[in-house]
PAFIBA-855893 format. One line per field, with one value per atom (N, C-alpha, C, O): atom name; residue in three letters; z negated, x, y. Coordinates in pm, whole numbers, plus 32768, in hexadecimal, padded with zeros to 4 digits. Layout:
a	(CA;...)
r	(ALA;...)
zz	(Z;...)
xx	(X;...)
yy	(Y;...)
***
This chain:
a	(N;CA;C;O;N;CA;C;O;N;CA;C;O;N;CA;C;O;N;CA;C;O;N;CA;C;O;N;CA;C;O;N;CA;C;O;N;CA;C;O;N;CA;C;O;N;CA;C;O;N;CA;C;O;N;CA;C;O;N;CA;C;O;N;CA;C;O;N;CA;C;O;N;CA;C;O;N;CA;C;O;N;CA;C;O;N;CA;C;O;N;CA;C;O;N;CA;C;O;N;CA;C;O;N;CA;C;O;N;CA;C;O;N;CA;C;O;N;CA;C;O;N;CA;C;O;N;CA;C;O;N;CA;C;O;N;CA;C;O;N;CA;C;O;N;CA;C;O;N;CA;C;O;N;CA;C;O;N;CA;C;O;N;CA;C;O;N;CA;C;O;N;CA;C;O;N;CA;C;O;N;CA;C;O;N;CA;C;O;N;CA;C;O;N;CA;C;O;N;CA;C;O;N;CA;C;O;N;CA;C;O;N;CA;C;O;N;CA;C;O;N;CA;C;O;N;CA;C;O;N;CA;C;O;N;CA;C;O;N;CA;C;O;N;CA;C;O;N;CA;C;O;N;CA;C;O;N;CA;C;O;N;CA;C;O;N;CA;C;O;N;CA;C;O;N;CA;C;O;N;CA;C;O;N;CA;C;O;N;CA;C;O;N;CA;C;O;N;CA;C;O;N;CA;C;O;N;CA;C;O;N;CA;C;O;N;CA;C;O;N;CA;C;O;N;CA;C;O;N;CA;C;O;N;CA;C;O;N;CA;C;O;N;CA;C;O;N;CA;C;O;N;CA;C;O;N;CA;C;O;N;CA;C;O;N;CA;C;O;N;CA;C;O;N;CA;C;O;N;CA;C;O;N;CA;C;O;N;CA;C;O;N;CA;C;O;N;CA;C;O;N;CA;C;O;N;CA;C;O;N;CA;C;O;N;CA;C;O;N;CA;C;O;N;CA;C;O;N;CA;C;O;N;CA;C;O;N;CA;C;O;N;CA;C;O;N;CA;C;O;N;CA;C;O;N;CA;C;O;N;CA;C;O;N;CA;C;O;N;CA;C;O;N;CA;C;O;N;CA;C;O;N;CA;C;O;N;CA;C;O;N;CA;C;O;N;CA;C;O;N;CA;C;O;N;CA;C;O;N;CA;C;O;N;CA;C;O;N;CA;C;O;N;CA;C;O;N;CA;C;O;N;CA;C;O;N;CA;C;O;N;CA;C;O;N;CA;C;O;N;CA;C;O;N;CA;C;O;N;CA;C;O;N;CA;C;O;N;CA;C;O;N;CA;C;O;N;CA;C;O;N;CA;C;O;N;CA;C;O;N;CA;C;O;N;CA;C;O;N;CA;C;O;N;CA;C;O;N;CA;C;O;N;CA;C;O;N;CA;C;O;N;CA;C;O;N;CA;C;O;N;CA;C;O;N;CA;C;O;N;CA;C;O;N;CA;C;O;N;CA;C;O;N;CA;C;O;N;CA;C;O;N;CA;C;O;N;CA;C;O;N;CA;C;O;N;CA;C;O;N;CA;C;O;N;CA;C;O;N;CA;C;O;N;CA;C;O;N;CA;C;O;N;CA;C;O;N;CA;C;O;N;CA;C;O;N;CA;C;O;N;CA;C;O;N;CA;C;O;N;CA;C;O;N;CA;C;O;N;CA;C;O;N;CA;C;O;N;CA;C;O;N;CA;C;O;N;CA;C;O;N;CA;C;O;N;CA;C;O;N;CA;C;O;N;CA;C;O;N;CA;C;O;N;CA;C;O;N;CA;C;O;N;CA;C;O;N;CA;C;O;N;CA;C;O;N;CA;C;O;N;CA;C;O;N;CA;C;O;N;CA;C;O;N;CA;C;O;N;CA;C;O;N;CA;C;O;N;CA;C;O;N;CA;C;O;N;CA;C;O;N;CA;C;O;N;CA;C;O;N;CA;C;O;N;CA;C;O;N;CA;C;O;N;CA;C;O;N;CA;C;O;N;CA;C;O;N;CA;C;O;N;CA;C;O;N;CA;C;O)
r	(MET;MET;MET;MET;ARG;ARG;ARG;ARG;ALA;ALA;ALA;ALA;PHE;PHE;PHE;PHE;ILE;ILE;ILE;ILE;ALA;ALA;ALA;ALA;ALA;ALA;ALA;ALA;ALA;ALA;ALA;ALA;LEU;LEU;LEU;LEU;LEU;LEU;LEU;LEU;ALA;ALA;ALA;ALA;ALA;ALA;ALA;ALA;GLY;GLY;GLY;GLY;SER;SER;SER;SER;LEU;LEU;LEU;LEU;GLY;GLY;GLY;GLY;GLY;GLY;GLY;GLY;GLY;GLY;GLY;GLY;GLY;GLY;GLY;GLY;ALA;ALA;ALA;ALA;TRP;TRP;TRP;TRP;GLY;GLY;GLY;GLY;ASP;ASP;ASP;ASP;THR;THR;THR;THR;VAL;VAL;VAL;VAL;GLU;GLU;GLU;GLU;VAL;VAL;VAL;VAL;ALA;ALA;ALA;ALA;ASN;ASN;ASN;ASN;VAL;VAL;VAL;VAL;LYS;LYS;LYS;LYS;TYR;TYR;TYR;TYR;GLU;GLU;GLU;GLU;THR;THR;THR;THR;ALA;ALA;ALA;ALA;VAL;VAL;VAL;VAL;ASP;ASP;ASP;ASP;LEU;LEU;LEU;LEU;ALA;ALA;ALA;ALA;GLY;GLY;GLY;GLY;GLN;GLN;GLN;GLN;LYS;LYS;LYS;LYS;LEU;LEU;LEU;LEU;GLN;GLN;GLN;GLN;LEU;LEU;LEU;LEU;ASN;ASN;ASN;ASN;GLY;GLY;GLY;GLY;ALA;ALA;ALA;ALA;GLY;GLY;GLY;GLY;ILE;ILE;ILE;ILE;ARG;ARG;ARG;ARG;TYR;TYR;TYR;TYR;LYS;LYS;LYS;LYS;PHE;PHE;PHE;PHE;VAL;VAL;VAL;VAL;VAL;VAL;VAL;VAL;LYS;LYS;LYS;LYS;VAL;VAL;VAL;VAL;TYR;TYR;TYR;TYR;THR;THR;THR;THR;ALA;ALA;ALA;ALA;GLY;GLY;GLY;GLY;LEU;LEU;LEU;LEU;TYR;TYR;TYR;TYR;LEU;LEU;LEU;LEU;THR;THR;THR;THR;HIS;HIS;HIS;HIS;LYS;LYS;LYS;LYS;ALA;ALA;ALA;ALA;ASN;ASN;ASN;ASN;THR;THR;THR;THR;THR;THR;THR;THR;GLN;GLN;GLN;GLN;GLU;GLU;GLU;GLU;VAL;VAL;VAL;VAL;LEU;LEU;LEU;LEU;SER;SER;SER;SER;ALA;ALA;ALA;ALA;PRO;PRO;PRO;PRO;GLY;GLY;GLY;GLY;PRO;PRO;PRO;PRO;LYS;LYS;LYS;LYS;ARG;ARG;ARG;ARG;ILE;ILE;ILE;ILE;HIS;HIS;HIS;HIS;ILE;ILE;ILE;ILE;GLN;GLN;GLN;GLN;MET;MET;MET;MET;LEU;LEU;LEU;LEU;ARG;ARG;ARG;ARG;ASP;ASP;ASP;ASP;ILE;ILE;ILE;ILE;ASP;ASP;ASP;ASP;GLY;GLY;GLY;GLY;ASN;ASN;ASN;ASN;GLU;GLU;GLU;GLU;LEU;LEU;LEU;LEU;GLY;GLY;GLY;GLY;LYS;LYS;LYS;LYS;LEU;LEU;LEU;LEU;PHE;PHE;PHE;PHE;THR;THR;THR;THR;LYS;LYS;LYS;LYS;GLY;GLY;GLY;GLY;MET;MET;MET;MET;GLU;GLU;GLU;GLU;ALA;ALA;ALA;ALA;ASN;ASN;ASN;ASN;ALA;ALA;ALA;ALA;PRO;PRO;PRO;PRO;ARG;ARG;ARG;ARG;GLU;GLU;GLU;GLU;GLU;GLU;GLU;GLU;PHE;PHE;PHE;PHE;ALA;ALA;ALA;ALA;LYS;LYS;LYS;LYS;CYS;CYS;CYS;CYS;ILE;ILE;ILE;ILE;ASN;ASN;ASN;ASN;GLY;GLY;GLY;GLY;VAL;VAL;VAL;VAL;LEU;LEU;LEU;LEU;LYS;LYS;LYS;LYS;LEU;LEU;LEU;LEU;SER;SER;SER;SER;GLU;GLU;GLU;GLU;VAL;VAL;VAL;VAL;PHE;PHE;PHE;PHE;ALA;ALA;ALA;ALA;SER;SER;SER;SER;ARG;ARG;ARG;ARG;LYS;LYS;LYS;LYS;GLN;GLN;GLN;GLN;LEU;LEU;LEU;LEU;ASN;ASN;ASN;ASN;SER;SER;SER;SER;GLY;GLY;GLY;GLY;ASP;ASP;ASP;ASP;SER;SER;SER;SER;PHE;PHE;PHE;PHE;SER;SER;SER;SER;VAL;VAL;VAL;VAL;ASP;ASP;ASP;ASP;TYR;TYR;TYR;TYR;LEU;LEU;LEU;LEU;PRO;PRO;PRO;PRO;GLY;GLY;GLY;GLY;VAL;VAL;VAL;VAL;GLY;GLY;GLY;GLY;ALA;ALA;ALA;ALA;THR;THR;THR;THR;LEU;LEU;LEU;LEU;SER;SER;SER;SER;LEU;LEU;LEU;LEU;ASN;ASN;ASN;ASN;GLY;GLY;GLY;GLY;LYS;LYS;LYS;LYS;ASN;ASN;ASN;ASN;VAL;VAL;VAL;VAL;MET;MET;MET;MET;PRO;PRO;PRO;PRO;GLU;GLU;GLU;GLU;PRO;PRO;PRO;PRO;ILE;ILE;ILE;ILE;LYS;LYS;LYS;LYS;GLU;GLU;GLU;GLU;PRO;PRO;PRO;PRO;GLU;GLU;GLU;GLU;PHE;PHE;PHE;PHE;PHE;PHE;PHE;PHE;THR;THR;THR;THR;ALA;ALA;ALA;ALA;LEU;LEU;LEU;LEU;LEU;LEU;LEU;LEU;ARG;ARG;ARG;ARG;ILE;ILE;ILE;ILE;TRP;TRP;TRP;TRP;LEU;LEU;LEU;LEU;GLY;GLY;GLY;GLY;ASP;ASP;ASP;ASP;LYS;LYS;LYS;LYS;PRO;PRO;PRO;PRO;ALA;ALA;ALA;ALA;ASP;ASP;ASP;ASP;ASP;ASP;ASP;ASP;SER;SER;SER;SER;LEU;LEU;LEU;LEU;LYS;LYS;LYS;LYS;ASP;ASP;ASP;ASP;ALA;ALA;ALA;ALA;LEU;LEU;LEU;LEU;LEU;LEU;LEU;LEU;GLY;GLY;GLY;GLY;VAL;VAL;VAL;VAL;LYS;LYS;LYS;LYS;ARG;ARG;ARG;ARG;SER;SER;SER;SER;SER;SER;SER;SER;ARG;ARG;ARG;ARG;ARG;ARG;ARG;ARG)
zz	(677E;671B;66AA;6635;66D0;6669;6603;658A;6636;65DB;6584;650F;65BF;6573;6500;6491;651A;64B1;643D;63C9;6461;63F9;63AC;6331;63F4;63B4;6359;62ED;6387;6337;62B4;624B;62BB;6241;61E2;6169;621B;61C8;618A;6115;61D8;61A7;6133;60D8;613A;60D0;604F;5FE4;605C;5FE5;5FB5;5F46;600B;5FE0;5FE2;5F98;6035;6045;5FEC;5FE9;5FA6;5F53;5EC1;5E97;5E75;5DE5;5DBD;5E10;5D3F;5D0C;5CF1;5C91;5D46;5D36;5CBC;5C8D;5C8A;5C17;5C43;5CB7;5BE4;5C03;5C31;5BF7;5C9B;5CCC;5D3B;5D81;5D4D;5DBB;5E3E;5E41;5EAA;5F2D;5F95;5F87;5FFE;6074;60E7;60F5;6139;61A9;622C;624D;6277;62FA;635D;6351;63BF;6423;63DF;6407;6378;632A;62D8;62A4;62CC;6278;61F9;61FF;6188;6109;60D2;60C9;60AD;606E;5FE0;5FCB;5F7F;5EF5;5EE7;5F20;5E9C;5E8C;5E29;5E24;5DDB;5D7D;5D73;5D65;5D7A;5D6E;5D0F;5CF3;5CDE;5C85;5CD0;5D10;5CC8;5D08;5CA5;5C82;5C7B;5C1B;5B9E;5B68;5B6F;5AF4;5B01;5A9E;5B7B;5B91;5BE4;5C3D;5BC4;5C0C;5C89;5C84;5CF9;5D77;5DA2;5D8B;5DE2;5E14;5EAB;5EEA;5EE4;5F75;5FA7;5F8A;5FF1;6025;609E;60B3;60EC;6163;61AB;6199;61FE;624B;62CE;62D4;6337;63B8;6419;63F2;6497;64FF;6569;6595;6591;6601;6680;668D;66DB;675B;67C8;67C4;6829;68A3;6912;6933;694B;69A4;6951;68F4;6970;6922;68CA;6887;68CB;6881;67F4;67E2;6793;6709;66F5;6709;66CF;66C0;6630;6615;65D3;6545;64F1;6522;6472;6412;63BF;63B0;638B;6337;62C1;62CD;624D;61D5;6193;618B;6165;6125;6091;606B;603E;5FAD;5F74;5F93;5F20;5EE0;5E4E;5E24;5DFF;5D72;5D64;5D06;5DC4;5DC0;5E4D;5EAF;5E56;5ED7;5F25;5EED;5FA8;6000;6084;60BC;60B6;612F;61A7;6212;6197;6207;620D;61AB;6283;6293;6233;61F5;6225;61CD;613C;60F3;6112;6088;6072;6008;60D5;60CA;60C1;6069;611D;6123;60A7;607E;606E;5FF9;5F74;5F0A;5F79;5EFD;5EAE;5EE9;5E2C;5DDA;5DBC;5DD3;5D8B;5D5F;5DCD;5E41;5DA9;5E09;5E75;5E61;5EE6;5F54;5F98;5F91;5FDB;6025;60A4;60A3;6111;6189;61A0;61A6;61AC;61BC;6241;6260;628D;6312;6320;62F7;635B;6379;640D;6442;644D;64DB;64FC;64B5;6568;6599;661C;6650;664F;66C6;66C1;6678;6711;6716;6761;67C2;6732;6776;6765;66FB;67CB;67C6;675E;675F;6705;6699;66CC;6697;6732;676B;67A8;679C;67E8;6825;67B9;67CB;6749;66DE;66A4;6688;6692;6660;66BB;668D;673E;679F;679C;67A6;678D;6788;670D;6715;669B;6621;6632;6608;666F;6684;66DC;66BE;6748;67A2;675A;676D;6705;66BB;6658;6647;6618;65BA;6603;65D8;6673;66BE;66FB;6704;6724;6762;66FF;6726;667F;661C;65B7;657C;65A3;653D;6577;65E9;652B;6557;6571;6531;65CE;65F8;6583;6579;652A;64B9;645A;6425;6447;63EF;642C;63E7;64AE;64F0;64EB;64D8;64FD;64FA;6473;646C;6408;6381;6363;6306;63B2;6393;63FA;63FD;644F;64B3;6472;64A5;6402;63BC;6399;63AE;6365;6342;63BC;63BA;6426;64A3;64D8;6503;64D5;6505;64AE;64E2;642B;63D1;63E9;63EC;63FA;6412;6496;649E;64FC;657F;6578;65B8;652A;651B;64DB;6504;6476;6432;6492;6498;64DE;653B;65AF;65DC;65DE;664C;6623;6676;65A1;6571;6573;656A;657E;6589;661A;6650;6658;66E4;66F7;675D;6691;66A1;661B;65BC;6614;65A1;65D0;6638;6584;65AB;656C;6506;65A9;656F;64E2;64CE;6482;63F6;63A7;632C;63EC;63A5;6372;63B0;6303;62CB;6298;6275;6294;6259;6216;623D;61B2;6168;6164;6158;616D;6155;60D9;60DB;606F;5FF1;5FE1;6002;5FAD;5F92;5EFE;5EC5;5EC0;5E35;5E2F;5E5A;5DFA;5DF0;5DA4;5D3B;5DD9;5D99;5DB7;5D99;5DF3;5E15;5EAC;5EE4;5EEE;5F7E;5FAC;5F61;602B;6068;6077;609A;605D;606D;60C3;60C4;610A;6162;6132;6117;6126;6103;6172;61A6;6195;61FE;61C2;6187;61D2;6195;6100;60CA;60BF;602E;5FFF;5F87;605C;6034;6065;60D9;600B;602F;6099;6087;6107;6173;618B;61F3;612B;6139;60C1;6051;60D5;6066;600F;5F94;6051;6009;603A;60B0;5FE0;600A;606E;606D;60C3;611A;60C6;60A9;609F;603A;606B;601C;60EB;611F;6116;6156;60C9;60BE;6145;615B;619E;6222;6271;62C5;6255;629F;6289;62E9;620A;61EF;6221;6251;6215;624A;62E0;6314;6326;63B8;63DB;643E;6389;63A1;6399;63EF;6332;6323;6396;63B9;63CF;643F;64BA;6511;64C1;6530;6537;65A3;64C2;64BA;6496;64B5;6455;6423;6467;6445;64C5;6507;656E;657D;65B5;661C;6695;66E0;66A9;6718;66DE;66F4;6693;664D;66AC;671E;6679;66C8;66F0;675A;6699;66B2;6662;65E7;66A9;6665;65FD;6590;661F;65C2;6547;64D9;655B;64E8;648F;6414;64CA;647A;6422;63AA;645C;640D;639B;632A;63BC;6357;62E5;6270;6304;629B;6242;61CB;627D;6231;61E9;6196;6209;61C7;61E8;6196;6263;628B;630E;635D;6325;63A3;6409;63E8;6484;64EC;64F8;650C;64EC;64FD;648F;649F;641D;63AC;63AB;635C;6404;6407;647F;64EE;6469;64D5;64FF;6558)
xx	(A12D;A0C5;A0F8;A0D7;A14B;A181;A1D2;A1C4;A229;A27D;A227;A245;A1BB;A161;A120;A116;A0F5;A0B6;A117;A0F4;A192;A1F6;A213;A21E;A21E;A23B;A1C8;A1DD;A14E;A0D9;A0D5;A0B5;A0F5;A0F7;A163;A14F;A1D6;A243;A220;A23E;A1E1;A1BC;A159;A158;A107;A0A5;A0E6;A0A9;A163;A1AC;A183;A1A4;A13B;A107;A16E;A160;A1D5;A232;A2AB;A2FC;A2BB;A331;A312;A29E;A37E;A36D;A325;A30D;A303;A2BD;A22C;A20D;A1D3;A147;A10B;A13E;A0A1;A05D;A00C;9FE5;9FF4;9FA3;9F1A;9EDF;9EE8;9E63;9E65;9E01;9ED4;9EDE;9EF0;9F26;9EC0;9ECF;9EFB;9EE6;9F39;9F5D;9F0F;9F0B;9ED2;9E82;9ECA;9EF6;9ED6;9F17;9EB9;9E9E;9E88;9E2A;9DB4;9D8B;9D80;9D0E;9D2D;9CD3;9DAD;9DD8;9E16;9E6E;9DE7;9E18;9E8A;9E7F;9EF6;9F68;9F76;9F7F;9F78;9F8C;A01B;A078;A02B;A0B0;A105;A17F;A0C7;A111;A0CB;A051;A11A;A0E4;A13B;A1AD;A105;A14E;A175;A120;A1F3;A222;A27C;A2E7;A24E;A29A;A2BD;A32B;A25F;A273;A2C5;A2E2;A2EB;A337;A2E7;A29B;A2F7;A2AE;A2FA;A370;A2B5;A2EE;A2A5;A22D;A2ED;A2AD;A2B0;A30A;A24F;A246;A2B5;A2B6;A311;A382;A356;A386;A2FC;A2CA;A267;A267;A212;A1AF;A197;A19E;A17B;A165;A11F;A0ED;A11B;A0D2;A130;A18B;A11A;A163;A112;A0A1;A14E;A110;A14F;A1C7;A0FF;A132;A0FB;A084;A152;A129;A0D2;A104;A052;9FFE;9F9B;9F46;9FA6;9F48;9F7B;9FF0;9F25;9F48;9F3C;9ED1;9FAA;9FAB;9F93;9F3F;9FDE;9FCD;A00B;A057;9FE8;A02A;A08A;A075;A0F1;A151;A177;A185;A188;A1B3;A224;A220;A289;A2FD;A2FE;A2F2;A30D;A310;A397;A3CB;A3D0;A450;A449;A3EA;A4AE;A4B1;A4DA;A4B2;A52C;A558;A557;A562;A54A;A545;A5C6;A633;A5B9;A62C;A60E;A5A2;A66E;A658;A6AA;A6A1;A6FC;A749;A737;A712;A752;A745;A7A1;A777;A81C;A87B;A84C;A85C;A813;A7E0;A76F;A767;A71A;A6AA;A6DF;A6B7;A738;A769;A7BB;A7BA;A802;A856;A80F;A847;A795;A74B;A732;A70A;A749;A731;A69C;A64C;A67A;A5F1;A593;A5BB;A514;A4AF;A494;A4AC;A463;A43E;A3C2;A3A7;A379;A303;A2F2;A304;A2D0;A2A4;A214;A1F7;A1BA;A12C;A0FB;A113;A0B7;A088;9FF3;9FC1;9FAD;9F1F;9F08;9F2F;9EC7;9EAF;9E46;9DE2;9E60;9E02;9DC0;9D67;9DED;9DAD;9DC4;9E19;9D76;9D85;9E05;9E29;9E4A;9EC3;9ED2;9EB3;9F01;9F19;9F85;9FEF;9F69;9FC6;A04D;A0B5;A04B;A0C7;A119;A194;A0D5;A119;A15C;A1CE;A115;A14E;A1CA;A22E;A1C3;A235;A2AE;A31F;A296;A303;A33E;A3B8;A2E8;A317;A36F;A3D6;A346;A396;A41C;A483;A41B;A498;A4F7;A56E;A4C2;A513;A54B;A5BE;A4F6;A521;A590;A5ED;A588;A5F0;A672;A6DE;A667;A6DE;A723;A79E;A6D4;A70D;A755;A7AE;A730;A766;A7C6;A817;A7BE;A813;A899;A89F;A905;A986;A97A;A929;A9C8;A9BA;A9C4;A976;AA25;AA37;A9BF;A995;A989;A914;A89C;A854;A888;A815;A821;A7BD;A89A;A8B0;A888;A854;A8A1;A882;A7EC;A7BF;A79F;A710;A6B9;A63F;A6F5;A6A9;A638;A5C8;A657;A5F2;A578;A506;A590;A522;A4D8;A45E;A521;A4E2;A481;A413;A4AC;A457;A3DA;A36C;A3EB;A378;A314;A29B;A348;A2F1;A2A6;A22E;A2ED;A2AF;A242;A1D9;A25A;A1F8;A178;A10A;A187;A111;A0BC;A042;A0FD;A0B0;A077;A008;A0C3;A095;A01C;9FCA;A013;9FA3;9F1F;9EB3;9F2A;9EB1;9EA6;9F01;9E37;9E25;9E29;9E57;9DF7;9DF0;9DED;9DAF;9E32;9E23;9DC7;9DDE;9D60;9CFD;9D17;9D5A;9CE0;9CE8;9CAD;9C3F;9CF8;9CCC;9D13;9D1B;9D48;9D98;9E18;9E4D;9E49;9EC5;9F1D;9EEB;9F9D;9FF8;A06D;A093;A0A3;A115;A183;A168;A1FF;A271;A2B6;A2E6;A2B9;A2F6;A37D;A38D;A3DD;A460;A481;A47B;A4A6;A4D0;A55E;A576;A5BD;A647;A64D;A60F;A697;A6A5;A635;A63E;A5CA;A557;A548;A540;A543;A535;A4BF;A486;A499;A42D;A3B0;A3B9;A33D;A2BE;A261;A26B;A208;A1AA;A11D;A0F3;A0D2;A044;9FF2;A017;9F85;9F2C;9EA5;9E64;9E7B;9DFE;9DF9;9D91;9E6D;9E75;9E8B;9E97;9E91;9EA4;9F2B;9F50;9F74;9FF5;9FE3;9F93;A02E;A022;A0A6;A0B9;A100;A182;A199;A1AA;A199;A1A7;A222;A21C;A292;A30E;A34D;A343;A38F;A3D2;A442;A47E;A45D;A4D1;A545;A54D;A59E;A602;A676;A6B2;A695;A708;A6EF;A692;A741;A72D;A740;A709;A78D;A7A4;A722;A715;A6C2;A643;A5FB;A5D2;A5EA;A59D;A5E9;A5AC;A66C;A6BD;A6A9;A697;A6AE;A69A;A60D;A5F8;A5AD;A522;A513;A4D4;A54D;A543;A587;A560;A5EC;A632;A5D7;A5F4;A56B;A50C;A4E1;A4D5;A4C9;A497;A504;A4F7;A56F;A5D4;A65C;A6B9;A668;A6E7;A70B;A6C5;A779;A7A7;A74C;A749;A700;A6A0;A617;A5E0;A5DF;A561;A4EB;A4ED;A484;A40A;A3CD;A391;A3DD;A3A3;A3F4;A3FB;A432;A487;A43B;A46E;A3C2;A374;A34B;A345;A32F;A30D;A386;A379;A3FC;A477;A484;A4A0;A46F;A476;A411;A430;A397;A32C;A34B;A335;A37E;A39E;A410;A414;A46C;A4DC;A4B3;A4FD;A43D;A40D;A45D;A469;A494;A4E3;A4AF;A46F;A4CD;A4AA;A514;A58A;A4E9;A546;A5BF;A62E;A5AA;A619;A680;A6F1;A65A;A6B5;A707;A765;A6E5;A730;A78F;A765;A80A;A86F;A88B;A8DD)
yy	(F8E6;F8CD;F873;F887;F80F;F7B6;F803;F7F0;F85B;F8A9;F903;F91A;F936;F98D;F942;F977;F8C5;F874;F85D;F86E;F837;F81F;F89F;F89D;F90F;F98F;F9B9;F9F0;F99F;F9C6;F979;F9B0;F8F8;F8A7;F8D8;F8DE;F8FA;F92B;F9B1;F9CA;FA05;FA89;FA7F;FAD1;FA17;FA04;F9D4;F9D5;F9A9;F97D;F8F4;F8CC;F8AC;F82C;F7BD;F75C;F7CA;F75B;F765;F708;F7D1;F7E1;F7C8;F7C6;F7B3;F7A6;F728;F6D0;F720;F6AB;F6CE;F715;F69D;F6BD;F67B;F615;F6B4;F67A;F602;F5F7;F5A6;F531;F55F;F5BA;F51F;F540;F5A7;F5B7;F5EE;F64F;F603;F595;F640;F600;F665;F6DD;F632;F67F;F642;F5C8;F695;F663;F677;F6E5;F60A;F60D;F5C9;F551;F613;F5DC;F597;F52A;F5D8;F5A7;F52A;F4E9;F508;F498;F4D2;F528;F4A2;F4D7;F481;F407;F4C4;F483;F4B8;F531;F45E;F489;F4BE;F485;F529;F563;F514;F527;F4BE;F469;F3E2;F3DB;F377;F2F1;F2A0;F2C5;F232;F1DA;F15B;F11C;F136;F0BB;F072;F0A2;EFFF;EFAC;EFFA;EFED;F04C;F096;F114;F156;F136;F1B1;F213;F1ED;F292;F2FA;F322;F346;F31C;F34A;F3C8;F3D6;F424;F49D;F49D;F464;F4DE;F4E9;F544;F5BC;F50C;F559;F5AC;F61B;F573;F5B7;F55E;F4E5;F59B;F550;F599;F614;F54D;F58B;F52F;F4C5;F556;F50F;F4DA;F520;F45E;F423;F43D;F410;F487;F4A3;F44D;F431;F425;F3EB;F443;F43E;F493;F500;F55F;F59E;F56B;F5C6;F578;F5B4;F4F4;F49F;F484;F461;F496;F476;F3DF;F3A6;F39F;F30E;F2E4;F28F;F320;F301;F36F;F3C2;F36E;F3C7;F372;F2F9;F3B1;F369;F3C0;F43A;F381;F3C7;F37A;F2FF;F3C1;F385;F3A7;F41C;F340;F353;F329;F2BE;F380;F366;F38F;F3D1;F368;F391;F424;F468;F453;F4DE;F517;F4CE;F59A;F5DD;F5C9;F5D0;F5B0;F5A0;F5E6;F5D7;F634;F683;F657;F694;F5EE;F5BB;F524;F4E4;F4ED;F45C;F412;F3B0;F440;F3FD;F400;F39D;F46F;F479;F415;F3D7;F406;F3A7;F318;F2CB;F2F5;F26C;F245;F1D1;F2A4;F287;F29F;F283;F2D2;F2EF;F26E;F209;F271;F1FA;F1E9;F243;F174;F15E;F131;F124;F11A;F0EC;F155;F1CD;F127;F180;F147;F0CF;F19E;F171;F1C4;F23D;F17E;F1C2;F195;F11E;F1F5;F1D5;F20E;F282;F1BA;F1E1;F1C8;F15F;F228;F215;F22F;F297;F1CF;F1D8;F243;F253;F28B;F2F0;F2C4;F307;F253;F218;F181;F150;F138;F0A7;F084;F0C6;F01C;EFEE;EF58;EF21;EF16;EE87;EE69;EEA6;EE0B;EDEC;EDBC;EDE2;ED68;ED36;EDA7;EDA9;EE05;EE78;EECD;EEF9;EEE3;EF34;EEF0;EF32;EE6D;EE23;EE31;EE40;EE2A;EE38;EEC5;EED6;EF2A;EFB4;EFCA;F00D;EF91;EF9F;EF5A;EF8E;EEE3;EE9B;EEEC;EEF6;EF24;EF75;EFF0;F015;F02D;F0A3;F084;F0D4;F010;EFE8;EFC9;EFF2;EF82;EF5C;EFD6;EFDA;F03A;F0B1;F10B;F157;F103;F160;F123;F16B;F0A1;F062;F03A;F00B;F04B;F017;EF81;EF3E;EF4D;EEC1;EE5F;EE01;EE76;EE1B;EE1E;EDB8;EE97;EEA4;EE5E;EE17;EE71;EE32;ED9A;ED54;ED67;ECD6;EC9B;EC2C;ECE6;ECB5;ECB7;EC76;ED03;ED0D;ECC6;ECDB;EC72;EC28;EBD8;EBD4;EB97;EB48;EB9D;EB73;EC14;EC6D;EC9F;ECAC;ECBB;ECEB;EC81;ECA1;EC03;EB97;EB88;EB73;EB93;EB88;EBF9;EBE2;EC74;ECE6;ECD4;ECEE;ECA8;EC93;EC29;EC35;EBC0;EB55;EB88;EB63;EBDE;EC14;EC66;EC55;ECBD;ED10;ECBD;ECD7;EC5B;EC07;EBB3;EB8E;EB95;EB44;EB92;EB57;EC15;EC68;EC96;ECD6;EC76;EC9B;ED32;ED64;ED7A;EE0A;EE50;EE21;EEC2;EF1B;EF8B;EFC9;EFA3;F005;F08D;F098;F0F3;F178;F173;F142;F1A6;F1A1;F136;F13E;F0CF;F069;F0A9;F106;F079;F0AF;F03E;EFD2;F056;EFF6;F03E;F0AC;EFFC;F032;EFCA;EF53;EFF8;EFA2;EFDB;F04C;EF8B;EFB4;EF6F;EEF9;EFBA;EF80;EF8D;EFFA;EF1B;EF1A;EEE3;EE72;EF31;EF00;EE7D;EE6E;EE1D;ED9C;ED3B;ECC4;ED6E;ED19;ED0F;ECA1;ED82;ED84;EDD5;EE25;EDC0;EE0D;EDB7;ED41;EDF2;EDAD;EE03;EE7D;EDC1;EE05;EDF0;ED7F;EE5D;EE53;EE94;EEFE;EE54;EE85;EEA5;EE4F;EF22;EF51;EF30;EF0A;EF40;EF2F;EEA1;EE8A;EE40;EDB4;ED80;ED94;ED3E;ED06;EC99;EC3D;ECA3;EC41;EBF8;EBB9;EC02;EBC2;EB67;EB99;EAE1;EA82;EA9C;EA95;EABC;EAD5;EB56;EB77;EB9F;EC1B;EBFF;EB93;EC60;EC5B;EC8E;ED05;EC35;EC55;ECAC;ECF6;ECA3;ECEE;ED84;EDB6;EDCF;EE60;EEA6;EF12;EE68;EEA5;EEB1;EF0A;EE59;EE5D;EEE1;EF23;EF07;EF81;EFFC;F05C;EFF9;F068;F075;F0E3;F004;F006;F031;F077;F009;F030;F0C8;F105;F105;F196;F1E0;F24F;F1A1;F1E1;F1F2;F244;F1A5;F1B7;F248;F282;F283;F30C;F371;F3E8;F342;F39F;F392;F3DB;F335;F31D;F388;F3EC;F370;F3CE;F3D0;F431;F363;F35C;F33E;F2D2;F39E;F385;F374;F3A1;F332;F31F;F3A4;F3B1;F409;F48D;F4F3;F4EC;F552;F5B4;F605;F61F;F62D;F67F;F62F;F665;F5AE;F559;F548;F547;F53C;F533;F5AE;F5A2;F624;F69F;F69F;F6C4;F673;F673;F614;F636;F59D;F53C;F56C;F54D;F5B8;F5EE;F670;F6A4;F6A2;F71C;F797;F7F2;F79C;F810;F849;F804;F8C9;F907;F8E2;F8D6;F8CF;F8A3;F8FE;F8CE;F980;F9DF;F9D4;FA03;F996;F98F;F910;F904;F8AF;F834;F835;F855;F812;F812;F782;F76A)
***
């Protein structure tokens, strides 16, 4: 079913190209704008999909880049601002989510890269731990601006006093979904905007 959802979105042509302002893609009843503005630059929706745990829908995720990218390396090396946006589809303990993200980053990032982003990992964990629970419908975005760093917004409000300046942090964060041991293989395909059979 996961592969079918990703294939259906691709077949609709919603995840490719540069969508017009105001257009949206719907994933599990969550709408993702096909184009957004970040720090004065236009980002396009590279792909969006659902994170499953067994058969349970946990959250949706959408990846925004300045240009289309179909491989993990293309995403990580792409210049300009980037955004990963997540909307919860069920309630989850904030501390648990922070731990899962930390584990995902550590499992996918090279050791040297992970070591350089420890500061950011701790800050992210603190933010999630400070919230007892993220409820279904809550959303958060992590935005990355070259030369500035990564910032976290929860339900549209910035919750990080200062950006996480280490560029390795955002790269390691994206590896949670795009690394060699992704949180969900089908979600990785969806974020990259490719069909599973086409990626080697």
